[in-house]
N, C-alpha and C positions, 0 to 999 in steps of 0.2 A: 039277539041275545043267545039264540041257539048256536050261532057260529063261535062265540066266545067259549061256550060250554064244550063244544066239540074240540076246539083247540086245546083246552085244558085237559080233556080226556086223552088226546093224542100225546101230549107232553108226559102224562103219567105213564102211558104205555112205553114210551121211549126210554124212560128212566129205569124201567124194570128190565133186567137182563139175567138170564140163567147163569149160575155160577160156573158151569162146566163149558161155556162157549168162549170162543176167542174170535178176534178179527180174522177175516179170510187170509190164509197163508201163514197164520201163526199157530203154533202148537197149543193145545189146551193144557192148563196147569194140572188138571186132575189125572191125566193119563200121559205122562212124559214118554213112556215106552212106545206109544203109537207114533210119536214124531220121529223116533229113531228108525222105524221101519218105513222104507220107501219102496212101494210097489206100484205096478201098473196094471190096468185092466183095459178091456176093449169094448167099445160100443159099435155095433154093426148097423149100417143102413141097408135094409133088405128090399128086394124087389117085391116079395110077397112073404107074409108070415113074420115070425119073430126069430131072433137069434138064440132063443132058449135051448134049441136042440143042438147047437154047436158047442162042443166041449171047450173051445178056446174062449168063449164068452164067459165061462164060469171060472176060469183060472186067474190067478194073480201071478204076475211075472216080476222077478226081482230086479231086472235091468231093462233099459230101453231096447237093447239089442234083442233080448229074449221076446219082448213084446212085439217088436217088428217082425220077428220070425213067426210068431203066432198069428199076426195079422196077415202075413203072406199066405200061411196055411189056410186061414179063414177065407181068403179071397179065391181059393180053388173051388169053393162052392159057387155054383152059377147064380144062386139067389142073392149073394152078397155084392152090393154095389161098391161100398167103401167102408173103411173101418176107422173109427176115432180111437186113438190111444189116450187114456186119461190116467191121472194119478189115482191110486187106490186109497182114497180118503173121503171124508164127508165134509163138504160137498166135493164131488169129483172135479178135478181141475184138468182142463184140456191141455194136451201136450202136442199132438200132431195128427194129421190125416194120412192114411195109407189107402191108396186106390190103385186100380188096375193100370 
């Protein structure tokens, strides 16, 4: 009997969706200006520590070429192993890896 109750509870949770969310890759209806803005950010894989001290990790880049340039600059730091370029949105979407 507990299994049927859990299935019913799961179905109730699946039916509830917040109004401001959309399927992955689709713009939200409540903020259309965000879908027009297309930027890139970088996530660094470090040997030791975090990328929080690197200024390139905090910037948003307007084009993929600018992001690649920032990734190359980030790789000059000896602690950075490789850099992932991701789209600047929630959730971040992977674009490409840049490595030495």
